[in-house]
C-alpha positions in Angstrom: 1.6 152.8 -281.5 2.0 153.0 -285.3 5.7 154.1 -284.8 6.3 151.0 -282.6 4.8 148.6 -285.2 6.8 150.4 -288.0 10.0 150.1 -286.0 9.3 146.4 -285.3 8.8 145.7 -289.0 12.1 147.5 -290.0 14.1 145.7 -287.3 12.6 142.3 -288.3 13.5 142.9 -291.9 17.0 144.0 -291.0 17.5 140.9 -288.8 16.2 138.5 -291.5 18.5 140.0 -294.2 21.5 139.9 -291.9 21.0 136.2 -291.3 21.0 135.2 -294.9 23.4 132.6 -296.1 26.5 134.0 -297.7 27.9 131.7 -300.4 31.6 131.8 -300.8 32.9 132.6 -304.3 36.4 131.4 -305.0 38.2 133.7 -307.6 39.5 131.8 -310.5 40.6 132.4 -314.1 40.3 130.0 -316.9 41.8 129.7 -320.4 41.6 127.1 -323.2 43.5 126.0 -326.3 43.1 123.5 -329.0 45.3 120.4 -329.0 45.8 117.9 -331.8 47.9 114.8 -332.4 50.5 115.3 -335.1 48.8 113.0 -337.5 45.5 114.9 -337.1 47.0 118.2 -338.4 46.0 117.3 -342.0 48.4 120.0 -343.2 51.4 119.9 -345.5 54.7 120.7 -343.9 54.8 124.2 -345.4 51.4 125.0 -343.9 52.6 125.2 -340.3 55.7 126.0 -338.3 56.7 124.2 -335.1 58.0 127.2 -333.0 59.3 125.3 -330.0 58.7 122.8 -327.2 57.2 124.2 -324.0 57.0 122.7 -320.5 55.0 123.8 -317.6 54.8 122.5 -314.0 52.5 122.8 -311.1 52.9 121.5 -307.5 49.8 121.3 -305.4 49.8 120.2 -301.7 46.7 118.4 -300.3 46.6 118.3 -296.5 43.9 116.9 -294.1 43.2 118.6 -290.8 44.4 117.0 -287.6 41.0 115.4 -286.9 39.7 115.1 -290.4 37.3 118.0 -290.3 39.1 120.1 -292.9 41.0 119.7 -296.1 43.4 122.2 -297.5 44.6 122.4 -301.1 47.3 124.9 -301.9 49.7 125.8 -304.7 53.4 125.5 -303.8 54.2 129.2 -304.7 51.2 130.5 -302.7 49.3 131.6 -305.8 46.1 130.2 -304.1 44.9 128.1 -301.3 41.5 126.8 -300.5 40.2 125.2 -297.3 37.2 122.9 -297.2 35.2 122.2 -294.0 33.0 119.2 -293.4 29.4 120.3 -293.7 27.3 117.2 -292.9 27.9 113.6 -293.8 30.2 113.4 -296.8 29.6 117.0 -297.8 32.4 119.6 -298.0 32.1 123.4 -298.4 34.7 125.9 -299.4 35.4 127.7 -296.2 38.5 129.9 -296.7 40.5 130.8 -299.7 43.4 133.0 -300.7 44.6 134.2 -304.1 43.2 133.2 -307.5 43.1 129.7 -308.9 44.3 129.8 -312.5 43.0 126.9 -314.5 43.7 126.0 -318.1 41.9 123.5 -320.2 43.0 121.6 -323.3 40.3 121.0 -325.9 37.9 118.2 -325.0 39.3 118.2 -321.4 36.8 120.5 -319.7 34.9 117.9 -317.6 33.3 119.3 -314.5 34.6 122.8 -314.0 33.3 123.1 -310.5 35.7 123.2 -307.6 36.2 119.9 -305.9 38.4 118.0 -303.5 40.6 116.3 -306.1 44.1 117.7 -305.9 45.1 116.1 -309.2 42.5 118.3 -310.9 44.1 121.4 -309.5 47.6 120.3 -310.3 46.7 119.4 -313.9 44.8 122.5 -314.7 47.2 124.9 -313.1 50.0 123.3 -315.3 47.7 123.6 -318.4 47.1 127.3 -317.6 50.9 127.9 -317.5 51.5 125.9 -320.7 48.8 127.8 -322.6 50.3 131.1 -321.5 53.7 130.0 -322.8 52.1 129.1 -326.1 50.6 132.5 -326.4 53.8 134.2 -325.5 55.6 132.2 -328.2 53.0 133.3 -330.7 51.5 129.9 -331.2 48.0 129.0 -332.5 47.8 125.5 -331.0 49.7 122.8 -329.1 50.4 119.4 -330.6 51.0 116.1 -328.8 50.8 117.3 -325.2 52.3 114.9 -322.7 51.0 115.0 -319.1 52.9 113.4 -316.2 51.8 113.6 -312.5 53.9 112.3 -309.6 52.4 111.9 -306.2 54.4 111.9 -302.9 53.1 111.4 -299.4 54.7 113.5 -296.6 52.8 112.8 -293.4 49.4 114.4 -293.6 50.4 116.2 -296.8 50.2 114.7 -300.2 52.2 116.5 -302.9 50.9 116.4 -306.5 53.5 117.5 -309.1 52.2 117.7 -312.7 54.5 118.4 -315.7 53.0 119.1 -319.1 55.1 119.3 -322.3 53.9 120.1 -325.9 55.0 121.5 -329.2 53.8 125.1 -330.1 52.5 125.3 -333.6 51.9 128.4 -335.7 49.6 128.0 -338.7 51.0 129.8 -341.7 48.5 132.3 -343.0 47.9 133.2 -346.6 49.9 136.1 -347.9 
């Protein structure tokens, strides 16, 4: 009898732990950089060097499911995709994902860093990530006067968000 009770407890525990809710984790990488307007530099011309202008672009496709029960957001080059499913009235849950979402943030542009249904958010921050990487490759310390432009085009159930970001890469001259 003791063995039967012991077995029932173990099976109950195994059943309860197997029924726990698994929360999806969407892999993503984030980077940041300082940005300033040119007049805010407060440096003399020989204190810094403008290395070059850099431009980055991101294209994100937003697509609703045939009957409105799902939303898909994907990057044009298949770096990542995420699908949201309706989970109750006006609630959406990340259901499927592929790849890694690379997000970049300019200073004071963090906002809500949680994943959401706003394709403009994805488009902007993927472009920022790429721009920041170009700045690092060029050996820059900061970006000045970033310009952000987003174009939106509707193609049936798909809406395409194309964000282009341009800025000057600045290297602060160090003391010798």
